[in-house]
N, C-alpha and C positions, 0 to 999 in steps of 0.2 A: 426914795423908793427904789428898791433893788430890781434890776431887770434880769430876766431869765435868759441864759445863753442858749445857743442852738444845741450845744452838747448835752445840757441838762434836759432839754426837751426830748432829745433822742433817747436818753437813758430812761426817762419816765414812760415813753412809748414802748420801749422794750419790756419794761416791767409789766405794763398792762397786757402786752401780747403774751408774756409768760403766764400770767394769771389766767387768761382766757384758754390757753393751751392746756393748763392743768385741769381747769373745769371740764373741758371737752374730753380729756383723757379719763377723768373720773367717771363721767357719764357713760363713756364707752365701756369701761370696765363693769359698771353696774348692769348695763344692757347685756353684755356677754355673760355675766354671772346669772342673770335671769333666764337666758336661753339655755345655758348648761343645766341649771337646776330643773327646768321644765323637762328637758330630755332625760335626765337621770331619774326623775320621779316617774315619768311615763314608762321607762324601761323597768324600773323597780316594781311598779304596780303590776305590769304585765307578767314579770317573772314570778311575783308573789301569788298572782292569781292562779298559777299552775299548781300551787301547793294546796292540797285539800286540808282545810281547817276542820278539826274534828267536831267541835261543839258549836251550837248556834251563838253562844255568848262570845266565843272567840271570833266568829265571823263578823259579828256586829262591831266588836272592838277593832278588828282589822280595818273595816271600812271607815269607821270614824277616825282612827289614827291616820289613815292615808289622806283623808280630807284635811285634817288639821295641819299636817306637815306641808301641804301645798302652799306656795306663795299666793298672796292675795290676787295678783293679776291672773295667775293660772286658775285659781278657784272661780273667779268671775267668768273666765273663758270657758271653763269646764261646765259651769251651770248653764250658760247660754247654749253650749253645744249639746248638753243633755236634753234641754227643752226642745231644741231643733230636731235632734235625732229621734226623740220620742214622738214628736208630731209626724215626722217623715215615716217612721215605721208603722205608726197607727194608721196613717192615711194610705200608704202604699202596701201595708202589710196584709195583703189579700191575695188569693190565689191568682197566678198568672194563667195563660192560656192552657198550660198543661193540665190544670186541675179540672178543666171542663171535659176531659177525656172520659169516655165511657168504659175505660178499662176498670176491672175489678181491683179491689184493694190487694196489694201484694201480701201474700201469706207469710213471707219472711220478715215482715215489719210488725212490731208490736208498739202499742201506746202505753206509756207509764207516767207516773208522777216524776217530775224533774227533781234531781238532787243537786246540792250546791256545787259539786264537782263537775256537773254538766254545763255550767254557765259559760266557761271559756269557749267550749265548742259551739254553744249557741251564739255567742257574740261573734265568732268567726263566720258562721253561716249568715248572720244578719249583715255583716259588713260586705261579704261577697255578693249578697243578693241586692242590697240597696245602696251600696257605695261603690259602684262598678268602676268609676273613674279614679278612685283613690288608690294610691300605691305607695310603697316605701314607708316613710315616716308618717305620712298622712293616714295610711291604712292602719298603722299601729295606734295612732292617736284616736282614730274613730273606734277601733276595737276596744281600747281601754275605756273610752267614754261609755260605749254600749255595755261593757262588762260591769262598770261601776253602777250604771242604771239598773241592770238586772240584779246585781247583788243587793242594791238598796231596796228593790221591790220584791225580793225573794220571800215567799210566804212561809213563815214559821207556823202560823195557825192556818190550816187548810180548810177550816169550816166554811169560809166564804171566799176564799182566794186560792187558786191553783195555777201552777205552771205545768204543762204537759209536754212531753217530748215523744217523738217517734224514733225508734232505734231498731237495729237489726237484731233478730231474736238470738243469733249466735254471737254477735258482737254488740253487747248492750251499751258499751261506752261510745259507740259510733252513733252520733246524733244525726238524724236525717230530717227532722222537722221539729217545729216548736210553736206553741201558742200559749197565750196568757188569758185566763178567764177570771175576772174580778167582780165579785158581788158585793163588796163593801161600799157603803155610801161615801161619796166624795165631797170635800169641802171647797173644791175649786169652783170658781164662778162659771167658767165655760167648759166644765167637764161634761162628757157625754153621760147619758143615763146609765144606770147599772141594772142588772149585770151586763158587763161590757167585755167583748172579745177583742183582743188586740195582739199585735206582734206575731201574726200568723206568717210563717216562713217555712219553706221547704228547700232542702239542699238541691243545687242546680242539677247534680248528677242523678237525683232520685225523683224527678218530677214525672208527671204523666203516669203515676202509679196509684192514684187515689189517696195519697197520704194526707193531703189538705182536707179532703172530704171526711176522712176518718177522724182527724183532729177536731173538725167542726162538730161532728156527731158526738164525740166525747164531751165537748164543751156544752152541748145542748143537754146531755144527760146530767152534767154537773149542775146546770141551772135548775133542772127539775128537782135535783136533790136538795137545792137551796130552798125549795118551796116557792119558786117564782115561775111564772108563765111567760116571761118576756126575756128577749135577748137582743142586745144592741151591738152594732159595730159600724165602723166607718170604712169607706172605700173611695179611692180617687175616681172622679166621675169619668175620666178618660179610660179607665180600665174596663173595657167592654167585656172581656172574658170573665172577670170576676163578677160583674153585675149580672151577666147571663146565668152564671152558676148559682149565685145567691137567689136570683129570681126563681129558678127551678126548685130551690130548697124552701121557698115560701117566705123569703124576706121581702119587705116592702119599704120604699123610701118614705121618710117622714120629715115634717117641717121642724126646723130648729132655728133659734135666733142667731146662732153663730155659724154652724156647719152648713155649707151650701149658700151662705149669704156673704160671709167675710172670708171664706176660703173656697177651694174647689173640691171639697169632699162631700160625699153623700152620707147621711146618717141612715142606716138601714135597721129595720126592726122586724123581729119575728115573734108572733104570739102563738104559743103552742096550744093545741087542743081543737083547732078548727081549720087545719090546713088540709086541703085535698089536692089531687092532681090537676083539677080544673083551675084551681086558684093560682097555680104556679105561673101560668101564662099571663094572668091578670097582673100578678106582682111584677113580672118582667116589663109589661107594658107601662105600668105606673112609674117604674123606675126610669124607663126610657123617656117618658113624658117630662119628668123632672129634670133629666139630663138636658133635654132640648131647651127647656126654659133657662137653665144655667148657661148653656151655649149662647142663646140669644142675648142674655144680659151681658155676657162677656164680650160679644161682638159689638154691642153698643158702647161699652167702655173703651174697647180698642179704637173704635171709630172716633170717639170723643178725644182720646189721647192723640190720635193722628191728626186732629184738627179738622175733621169733616164737618163739624157743626159751627165752625168759626166763619 
């Protein structure tokens, strides 16, 4: 039986080390390629979104091609980010304290139907309003995700779905506010009832001018044109200014198996036809009551997590 010398052992160990090094090098190259491809796709999608595509068919084709060209890992990340950003905007997409102002609606602002070329500006307002801590590449990434979501949801048939924008009457391409009103039935399990108001946002420099109230009023008119007497929306229960304003407008909190139970949002509802000034204070009180219940439940959960009941 032949014995293995120390020299042969050293050579075999060197070969093994070389193989491991090659494997690590290839894995590093693949990871770098994935990062570079994601950055390039993000930049390309952002640049292409600035170009107005003339026909609806061309727009749909552009969105589908952009998705198909993305690597699988980026598509999964994009889908998760879209779902998260959609829930964030719907929950927090309600008027801030500036919208409770008693100032009249600015006469230099008009409300109109959104066109496809408005969406990049709308995505920019959404990112600046709801992603305050994001900057640089993260801000661009969030903007591309929001833009992709808006492009996917853009209503080509406006019979039951509309996107409305507020803009300056002399500079109609300057977007000051945005809202989405959707009256189409949803197939999602935990979807809010329809017609549903979402993505309400106003440019930071144009708040306290009644723009959000004007957008809500136009959405209510749209709902009536759909032949419906109900309108639903969600608001974060910590947003006291928005809750106060919605209560004054006749919105009331309602029970739901998901909203307010498994998250911290309130589902608000307004039924047209029997709203009076007296009922506005009652709506605000009912909303505040439901808020206090959620706060109490949350304090119990926090105490349990802190070990108070052990």
